[in-house]
Short mmCIF file of the C-alpha atoms (twelve columns), coordinates in Angstrom:
data_MODEL
# 
_entry.id   MODEL 
# 
loop_
_atom_site.group_PDB 
_atom_site.id 
_atom_site.type_symbol 
_atom_site.label_atom_id 
_atom_site.label_alt_id 
_atom_site.label_comp_id 
_atom_site.label_asym_id 
_atom_site.label_seq_id 
_atom_site.Cartn_x 
_atom_site.Cartn_y 
_atom_site.Cartn_z 
_atom_site.pdbx_PDB_model_num 
ATOM 1   C CA . MET A 1   125.237 235.462 -98.796  1 
ATOM 2   C CA . VAL A 2   124.280 233.146 -96.220  1 
ATOM 3   C CA . LYS A 3   127.609 231.304 -96.045  1 
ATOM 4   C CA . LYS A 4   129.221 234.699 -95.064  1 
ATOM 5   C CA . GLY A 5   126.942 234.735 -92.222  1 
ATOM 6   C CA . CYS A 6   124.252 237.611 -93.872  1 
ATOM 7   C CA . SER A 7   120.539 236.611 -93.351  1 
ATOM 8   C CA . PRO A 8   118.424 237.456 -96.677  1 
ATOM 9   C CA . ASN A 9   115.147 239.528 -96.099  1 
ATOM 10  C CA . ALA A 10  112.430 240.288 -98.665  1 
ATOM 11  C CA . TYR A 11  114.683 243.030 -99.474  1 
ATOM 12  C CA . THR A 12  117.351 240.867 -100.928 1 
ATOM 13  C CA . PHE A 13  114.456 238.740 -102.576 1 
ATOM 14  C CA . ASN A 14  112.103 241.235 -104.177 1 
ATOM 15  C CA . PRO A 15  114.605 242.522 -107.057 1 
ATOM 16  C CA . ILE A 16  115.154 238.777 -107.948 1 
ATOM 17  C CA . PHE A 17  111.045 238.197 -107.881 1 
ATOM 18  C CA . ASN A 18  111.005 241.017 -110.244 1 
ATOM 19  C CA . CYS A 19  113.172 239.546 -112.729 1 
ATOM 20  C CA . ILE A 20  111.515 236.376 -112.500 1 
ATOM 21  C CA . ALA A 21  108.308 238.214 -112.816 1 
ATOM 22  C CA . LYS A 22  109.272 239.902 -116.156 1 
ATOM 23  C CA . SER A 23  110.709 236.757 -117.809 1 
ATOM 24  C CA . LEU A 24  107.262 235.058 -116.632 1 
ATOM 25  C CA . ASP A 25  109.039 231.895 -115.387 1 
ATOM 26  C CA . VAL A 26  106.227 230.462 -113.203 1 
ATOM 27  C CA . ASN A 27  108.809 227.302 -112.092 1 
ATOM 28  C CA . GLY A 28  111.208 229.714 -111.061 1 
ATOM 29  C CA . ALA A 29  109.049 231.853 -108.902 1 
ATOM 30  C CA . HIS A 30  107.857 228.744 -107.279 1 
ATOM 31  C CA . ARG A 31  111.404 227.512 -106.750 1 
ATOM 32  C CA . MET A 32  112.843 230.918 -105.092 1 
ATOM 33  C CA . PHE A 33  109.982 231.392 -102.987 1 
ATOM 34  C CA . ALA A 34  110.242 227.904 -101.505 1 
ATOM 35  C CA . LYS A 35  114.002 228.999 -101.232 1 
ATOM 36  C CA . MET A 36  112.952 232.112 -99.508  1 
ATOM 37  C CA . LYS A 37  111.027 229.937 -96.780  1 
ATOM 38  C CA . GLU A 38  113.699 227.488 -96.469  1 
ATOM 39  C CA . LEU A 39  116.037 230.553 -95.331  1 
ATOM 40  C CA . ASN A 40  113.329 231.560 -92.918  1 
ATOM 41  C CA . CYS A 41  112.767 234.920 -95.019  1 
ATOM 42  C CA . ARG A 42  109.525 236.336 -94.257  1 
ATOM 43  C CA . PRO A 43  107.606 237.925 -97.613  1 
ATOM 44  C CA . ASN A 44  106.417 241.179 -97.246  1 
ATOM 45  C CA . THR A 45  103.484 242.906 -99.239  1 
ATOM 46  C CA . VAL A 46  105.865 244.040 -102.495 1 
ATOM 47  C CA . THR A 47  106.650 240.037 -102.662 1 
ATOM 48  C CA . TYR A 48  103.277 238.928 -102.435 1 
ATOM 49  C CA . ASN A 49  101.877 241.731 -105.295 1 
ATOM 50  C CA . THR A 50  105.068 240.727 -107.558 1 
ATOM 51  C CA . LEU A 51  104.304 237.015 -107.306 1 
ATOM 52  C CA . MET A 52  100.429 237.591 -107.489 1 
ATOM 53  C CA . ARG A 53  100.759 240.142 -110.595 1 
ATOM 54  C CA . MET A 54  102.649 237.341 -112.602 1 
ATOM 55  C CA . PHE A 55  100.483 234.242 -111.646 1 
ATOM 56  C CA . ALA A 56  97.542  236.620 -112.614 1 
ATOM 57  C CA . GLY A 57  99.332  237.193 -116.074 1 
ATOM 58  C CA . SER A 58  99.449  233.592 -116.331 1 
ATOM 59  C CA . LYS A 59  96.098  232.917 -115.622 1 
ATOM 60  C CA . SER A 60  97.017  230.921 -112.505 1 
ATOM 61  C CA . THR A 61  93.946  232.085 -110.585 1 
ATOM 62  C CA . ASP A 62  94.437  229.413 -107.619 1 
ATOM 63  C CA . MET A 63  97.938  230.313 -107.202 1 
ATOM 64  C CA . VAL A 64  96.840  234.040 -106.973 1 
ATOM 65  C CA . LEU A 65  94.314  233.044 -104.197 1 
ATOM 66  C CA . LYS A 66  96.584  230.827 -102.394 1 
ATOM 67  C CA . LEU A 67  98.839  233.762 -102.342 1 
ATOM 68  C CA . LYS A 68  96.276  236.285 -100.684 1 
ATOM 69  C CA . LYS A 69  95.214  233.389 -98.168  1 
ATOM 70  C CA . GLU A 70  98.659  232.699 -96.979  1 
ATOM 71  C CA . MET A 71  99.173  236.795 -96.914  1 
ATOM 72  C CA . ASP A 72  96.314  236.913 -94.776  1 
ATOM 73  C CA . ASP A 73  97.180  234.238 -92.508  1 
ATOM 74  C CA . MET A 74  100.720 235.610 -92.087  1 
ATOM 75  C CA . GLU A 75  99.359  238.803 -91.414  1 
ATOM 76  C CA . VAL A 76  100.826 240.678 -93.788  1 
ATOM 77  C CA . GLU A 77  98.897  243.997 -94.888  1 
ATOM 78  C CA . PRO A 78  97.583  244.416 -98.259  1 
ATOM 79  C CA . ASN A 79  97.797  247.483 -100.049 1 
ATOM 80  C CA . VAL A 80  96.403  248.986 -103.275 1 
ATOM 81  C CA . ASN A 81  98.340  247.174 -105.378 1 
ATOM 82  C CA . THR A 82  97.405  244.029 -104.072 1 
ATOM 83  C CA . TYR A 83  94.098  244.722 -104.691 1 
ATOM 84  C CA . ARG A 84  94.374  245.991 -107.970 1 
ATOM 85  C CA . VAL A 85  95.891  242.844 -108.743 1 
ATOM 86  C CA . LEU A 86  93.061  240.808 -107.597 1 
ATOM 87  C CA . ILE A 87  90.087  242.907 -109.071 1 
ATOM 88  C CA . SER A 88  91.885  243.325 -112.652 1 
ATOM 89  C CA . MET A 89  92.096  239.310 -112.529 1 
ATOM 90  C CA . TYR A 90  88.313  238.928 -111.723 1 
ATOM 91  C CA . CYS A 91  87.280  241.706 -114.196 1 
ATOM 92  C CA . GLY A 92  89.367  240.571 -116.615 1 
ATOM 93  C CA . MET A 93  87.407  237.052 -116.302 1 
ATOM 94  C CA . GLY A 94  84.222  238.684 -116.255 1 
ATOM 95  C CA . HIS A 95  83.755  238.165 -112.862 1 
ATOM 96  C CA . TRP A 96  81.968  241.166 -111.449 1 
ATOM 97  C CA . ASN A 97  80.754  239.224 -108.088 1 
ATOM 98  C CA . ASN A 98  84.327  238.377 -107.129 1 
ATOM 99  C CA . ALA A 99  85.832  242.137 -108.066 1 
ATOM 100 C CA . TYR A 100 83.214  243.686 -106.458 1 
ATOM 101 C CA . LYS A 101 83.858  241.692 -102.937 1 
ATOM 102 C CA . PHE A 102 87.703  242.414 -103.376 1 
ATOM 103 C CA . PHE A 103 86.632  246.103 -104.058 1 
ATOM 104 C CA . ARG A 104 84.546  246.391 -100.941 1 
ATOM 105 C CA . GLU A 105 87.169  244.749 -98.918  1 
ATOM 106 C CA . MET A 106 89.746  247.335 -99.935  1 
ATOM 107 C CA . ILE A 107 87.710  250.336 -98.907  1 
ATOM 108 C CA . GLU A 108 85.539  249.278 -96.167  1 
ATOM 109 C CA . GLU A 109 87.618  247.040 -94.440  1 
ATOM 110 C CA . LYS A 110 91.173  248.337 -95.362  1 
ATOM 111 C CA . CYS A 111 89.807  251.935 -95.609  1 
ATOM 112 C CA . LEU A 112 92.470  252.283 -98.807  1 
ATOM 113 C CA . LYS A 113 91.512  254.316 -101.658 1 
ATOM 114 C CA . PRO A 114 91.385  252.653 -105.009 1 
ATOM 115 C CA . SER A 115 93.057  254.394 -108.219 1 
ATOM 116 C CA . LEU A 116 90.227  255.829 -110.107 1 
ATOM 117 C CA . GLN A 117 91.195  252.754 -113.122 1 
ATOM 118 C CA . VAL A 118 90.181  250.773 -110.630 1 
ATOM 119 C CA . TYR A 119 86.910  252.321 -109.627 1 
ATOM 120 C CA . GLU A 120 86.029  252.553 -113.262 1 
ATOM 121 C CA . MET A 121 86.834  248.934 -113.767 1 
ATOM 122 C CA . VAL A 122 84.435  247.828 -111.264 1 
ATOM 123 C CA . LEU A 123 81.820  250.122 -112.510 1 
ATOM 124 C CA . GLN A 124 82.123  248.788 -115.811 1 
ATOM 125 C CA . GLN A 125 81.636  245.386 -114.769 1 
ATOM 126 C CA . LEU A 126 78.680  246.050 -112.970 1 
ATOM 127 C CA . ARG A 127 77.009  247.843 -115.729 1 
ATOM 128 C CA . ASN A 128 77.747  244.834 -118.082 1 
ATOM 129 C CA . ALA A 129 76.431  242.648 -115.372 1 
ATOM 130 C CA . GLY A 130 73.296  244.385 -115.305 1 
ATOM 131 C CA . GLN A 131 73.791  245.273 -111.768 1 
ATOM 132 C CA . LEU A 132 72.783  248.633 -111.669 1 
ATOM 133 C CA . LYS A 133 71.951  248.773 -107.734 1 
ATOM 134 C CA . LYS A 134 75.409  247.399 -106.821 1 
ATOM 135 C CA . HIS A 135 76.785  250.146 -109.479 1 
ATOM 136 C CA . GLU A 136 74.704  252.793 -107.582 1 
ATOM 137 C CA . GLU A 137 75.572  251.767 -104.126 1 
ATOM 138 C CA . LEU A 138 79.030  251.866 -104.716 1 
ATOM 139 C CA . VAL A 139 79.180  255.341 -106.044 1 
ATOM 140 C CA . GLU A 140 77.752  256.429 -103.275 1 
ATOM 141 C CA . LYS A 141 80.151  254.963 -101.064 1 
ATOM 142 C CA . MET A 142 82.915  256.779 -102.761 1 
ATOM 143 C CA . VAL A 143 81.320  259.747 -102.711 1 
ATOM 144 C CA . ASP A 144 80.444  259.387 -99.198  1 
ATOM 145 C CA . ARG A 145 84.415  258.451 -98.298  1 
ATOM 146 C CA . GLY A 146 85.284  261.604 -100.488 1 
ATOM 147 C CA . PHE A 147 87.185  259.376 -102.911 1 
ATOM 148 C CA . VAL A 148 84.942  260.565 -105.860 1 
ATOM 149 C CA . THR A 149 82.746  263.447 -106.539 1 
ATOM 150 C CA . ARG A 150 78.981  262.831 -107.876 1 
ATOM 151 C CA . PRO A 151 78.836  262.484 -111.358 1 
ATOM 152 C CA . LEU A 152 76.309  265.478 -113.015 1 
# 
């Protein structure tokens, strides 16, 4: 492609990353991501989400956080899926404080509406950790923003 004068972009690489993610080829993902950068191709939100999901699934927390930091540094806007990966990863590890931190960032700083599944996952983590005050605060924030209705 490059030899023929066509420049690849994130849309060129994203289907490749999807295939690599399905095969859980972490080393292949690293190589392809390096190749993408070598070709001066700027990753987009979908690129980062795909890689973060794969690395979270392979329990590479450090790599997920490295990708999130790079995303922030390159001013690539995260979306609901980005936060779903981060929150799910931390909930899976039982780290309510980090899950809660990313959930708050998602709704307060980025003004994104979480899925009901992610919301319930965070609430469950807070209940399990005995963080009832934070649980109540979160329910209030979600009701105030119109994301959920007040429980009966």
